N, C-alpha and C positions, 0 to 999 in steps of 0.2 A: 607148171606151178599152179597151186590153188591160190589165186589172188585174194579171194575173200578171206581165206584162212589166215593169210599173211597180215591182212588188215586187222582181223580180229586179234591176232597176237600182238600187233603193235599197240593197239588201243588198250589191251589188257595189261600190257607192261606199265602203262601210265596209271591204271587203276591199282595195280599191285604196289606201286611205289607211292601211292597216296597223292599223286600230283595230276590226276585227270582234271581238266578244267571244264567248267560248265558256264554257259551264258546265263546271266540273270536278266530276265525280261523286265525292264523298267521303263517307265515313261516319266520324263521330267515334266514338271508343271511350270508353265510360263509364269514368271514373276514370283515363284515360290521356291526356287532352288535354295538350299539343297534338298528340299522335300521332293519325293517322287512316289509313283505308284508301282508296286511290284505285282506282276501277274504270275501267280503260282502255276504249277503244272496242271492243277485241277481246275484252273480258270478263276479261282478266288483272287481278290485283290486286297493288298495290304499297303498302308502308307508306311514309307520308310524314309530314313535320312541317309543321304549318300555321303560317305566319309572317305572314299578312295578315288574320287574324280580328279581329273587334271585341269578342270576349269577353275584354276586356283583362286581367281578373284570374282567369280560369278559373272564374268563379262558375256558369257554365252546367252544370257537373257537380259542384258542391259538395254534399256530403251534406245540409247544412242546407236548401238549396234543394229538392233532390230529395225529401226527407222531407215538406216542406210541400206539395209538389205531389201526392205520393201521397195524403196525408191528405185534401186537398181533392177529388181525383179520386174517391176511395172514398166520400167523404161526399156529393158532389153530382152526379157524372157528368161528361160531357165538356164540353158547351157551356153558355153562360149562359142560353140560351133566349129572348133578345130584346135590344132596345135598352135603354139605361139607364133610359129613361122607361117602358118597357113590359116588365116582368118580368125585366129583365136586370141589376138592381142586387142584389148579394148582400152578405153580411157580409164576404166576402173583398175585394170592391171598396172597401167603406168602410174596412176596415183598411189597405188599401194607400194610399188617399188620406190617411188620418191619419198614416201613417208618412212620407209625402212632405211633408206640411205641416210636420210636426215637423222633418224633415231640413233644410228651407230656412227654418225659423223664420217661416213664413207662417201666416195664419189658415186657409187652405184649399188644396186641390189638386184637380185634375180630370184623370182618367185617360182617355186616348184609345188607339186600337188601335196607333198608332205615333207617334213624335216628328214624322215628316213630316206626318201628319194633324193633330197638335196645332198645329204651326206654321201650316200652311195654313188650318185652320179658325179659329184664333184671329186671325191677322193679316187674314184676309178678313172677319172679323166686326166688328172694332174700329170701322171707320167707321160701322157701323150704330148703335153705342153713343155715338160722339162725332162728330156730324155736322161735316163740314169738316175732319176729321183729316188732318194731313200726316205721312207716315211718312218718316223719314230712315234710309236703309238702307245699310250698308256694302257696297261693291262686290263683296266676296268672300263675302257671306252665302250660306248653303246654298240649294240649289234649292227646298226646301220653303218657305223664307221668301220667296224671290223670287216663287214661284207665288202664295202667299197675298196678297202685296202687289199683284201684278198684278191678281188677281181681285176685289179689294175695291172697285174703282171710284172710289177716292179719289185724292188727290194723293200723289205720291211724289217724293223727292229721293234721288239716289244719291251718296254721298260716297266719295272715293277711300279705298282700304283703309287703315284705322287713321290717316287724315289728319285730325287735330284742327282744323287751320286751315281746311281745306275744309268740315268739318262746321260750324264756327262761322260761316263765310261764308254757308252755305246757311240756317242758322237765323236769322241776322241779317237776311237778305233777305226773309223772310216776315212776314206780318202778326203782330205780337206777341200779338194776342188769339186767333189760331187755335189750336185744340188740336193738340198735336204729340206724336210718339212717335219715339224713337231705337231702331232695331233692330240688334243686333250680336251677335256670338258671343264666347265667352270664349277658346276655343282653336279656331283654324281648322285643320281636320283635314288638309288636303293639305300644308301646310308645317309645321304644328305651332307656329305663332306665336300670341302672346297679345295680346288687345286692351288698349289703354290705358284700362282700365275706370274707374278713379277719375276720370280727366280727363273721360271721357264723362259720368259722373254729375254732375260739376261743371257741365258745359255744360247738361245736362238741368235742373239746378236753376236755373241762370241764366236759361234761356229757358222755364221752366215746362213742360217736356216730360216725358212718361212714358218709362220705360226698359223695353225688352224684350230679355232676354238669353237666348241659346241656349247652354246648358251641356252639350250632348249629349256632347261628347268629354271632359268634365271631371268629371261626377258619378261618385261612387264612387272617383275617382282623386286628388282634391286636397281640402285642407281637413281639419281635425281629425276630422270625422265623414264626410268624403267628399261634402260638399254641393257641391264645385266650387271654381272659382277665386274666385268672389264670397265664399265662406266663408273661403278662404285669405287673402284681402285684407281681410277684415272689412267687406265692402260689401253683404252680403245685404239689409240694411235700406234700402239706397238703390235697389234694383232692384224695379220695380213688378210685372213679370211675368217669371218664370223658366220657360223651356221646357227639357225634358231627356228622356232616353230610359231605358228599362228593358232595352234590348236590347244594350247594350255592356258597360260595367263590371259591370252587375248581371246580365248573362248570361241574360236571359229574353226578354221581348217586351213592347212597349207604349211609350207616351210620355205626357207629362203637362205641365200647367202648374201653377205654384204662385203664389198671389197673395193678395189680400184675399178674404174670403168673398164680398163684394159683386161683385168682378170675376169670380170663378169662377162665381157664380150667373148673372151676365149672359151669360157665354160659353156656359154650359150651356143657357141658355134660348133663345139666338139662333143658335148655330152649327149649320148643317146637317150639317157633318162630324161633329158629336157626336150630334145628335138622331137622325139616320137610320142610324146604324151599330150593328150588333150589338156588345155589349160583350165584353171579353176573357173567355175561359173562366175560371171560378173557379180552376181549378188553376194557370193562368198568373198570375192576380192573387195567389194565395197564395205562389207561388214568388218573385215579384217582391218582395212585402212582406218575405219572409224574408231575401232578399238585401240589401235596403235596410237592414233592421234589423241584420243581421250586420255589414255594412260600416261602420256607424256606429262600431264599435270595431275595425275591421279594418286598423289602421295597419301591421301587419306585412306584409300583402299589398301595400299601397301602397309601402312602403319597398323591398320586394324587386323590385317591378316597376320602380321608378325606378333601382335599382342595375343591373338587367339592361339597361335602356335606355342608361344611361351607358357600360357596358362595351361594348355593341355599337357605339355611335357612336364611341367612342374607337378601337376596333380597326379599323373601316372607314376612319376618318380617317387612321389610321397607314398604311394602304395607298394613300392618295391618292385614295380614292373621293370624289366630290362630294356630301357629306352636307349636308342642310339642317338645321341644329341651332339650335332656339330654346329649348332647355332643357326641353322637354316629353317626354312618353312616346312620341311619334310619330317614326319614323326614316325620312324620305324620302331615297332615293338618286336623284339627278338623272341621267337618261339623255339626254333631249332629242330623242329620235327614236322614233316609235311602232313602227317595224319592229324596231329594236334592242331596244326595251323588251320587246316580246312575245317576241323570240327568246331573250333572257336568261331571261325567265320560263319559257318552254317547256323550256329546257335545264336549268334548276334543278330543275324537276319531274321530267323524264324521267331525267336522269343522276344527280341527287343526292338525289331524294326530298324536295325543299324546295319548298313551295307558297307563292308570292307572286304576286298578280295584278298585271298591268301596269295603271298608271293613265294613261289617255290622254284626249284631247279627247272629249267636252265636259266631263268631270269637272275637267280642268285645261286651261289654254290650250295651244294648239299650240306645240311647241318646248320645253315644260316637262314632257314625259312623264317619269314616274318609277316606281320600285319603292318601295312604301310598306310598311315592316316595322313590326310591332306586337309587340315583345317583351313577355312576360308573366312573372309570378312562377313559372309552371309550366314555362316553358322552362328547360332546364338549361344549365350552362356548356358542356357537351359539344355541345348543340344550337347554341349561339352559335359555338363553334369550327368546327363543320361548315359553318355558313352563311358565316362569314368566309372560310374556305379556298375554298369554292365560288365566292364572288363574286370573289375574287382571280384564280382561274383563268379564269373566264368574261369578266371585264373585259379580261384580256390576250388571250383568244381572239377577242374582238370588236374588239380594237385601239381601245378607247375611251380618251379622255384621262383623265389623272390629275392631281391637284394636286401641287405640289412636295412631296415627302416630307419630313417633319420628323424631326429626330433623336430 
């Protein structure tokens, strides 16, 4: 086999389909986010505004977070020095897990290097703890959940997205004595829609199933203390395992689960993805803990972010652009073609200094390609105005369809 030729063919397929992805070399400016510097291929620099980041509240550059990280770095050095079981557990890791357990009103929390690893490791380990476990997974669950469920060797059932009737049908068809778990998300990040959480909890209670909730795009953003949609709806006590991230609204890095002390102890003891991975650097754990603690009373940031999302959606809708609006902080603009999606993204960056990455297959189904904007409290109204004007011009330039304009 000509291995290089096979690699060339694989990469060319992506180019042919208009979904080859490129890295944009950007440098965030301390204290000035969402402004950043883009270094072009020829070495020239251009100021840009980041509109597709997951640092939803700008906490990645918040003074409280930076101070905590500096303190831990000066106290301990760079790395943790090992896995959690072998010299890699520090006071900073324990403080972070205590903050997270308190946030979700759970007995314990367990920190991983990312939410992807937390999902994968936990969902692939659960059948070892509950032999014969059947996992019922929403069709649009994140890739990390899908991978964990695939790798666990147990039984799985896929229910249509947010389809309670289909979920009930699948639950009812299985052995009533078999252990069961329903895995779903609170906010599905590509459309920004929300799961029917209370009804899912009701089904779990009826069929004696555990509940596993991914709150990755909701923690820090919703609820009186930022614990997510489950807190906002008063349902945290009905969720058995909560998964979330420290890399989005909290602006740092890492992921975790929150559950009973017994559940966390079992996952800690059996999950290879936890056992054999070097723990987060202490400075990262310290910054994450400071961010979680700060946002427990950070309603002003949440309110401002929601206001900016509402304004952006209203203005784009007024131009007839096809917005997917489920009332959350995510603003997807449907393009429906990978070539046009990348073209608009490239032109926004080159001509207007606006950075938004095209979202193409396999992240979303073919034909649903979109630009996904994530307004934050640190975007200004002037930033929003510049974005809306640029989108209006480029939509016309590409002769894309608009909805009927409303008065």
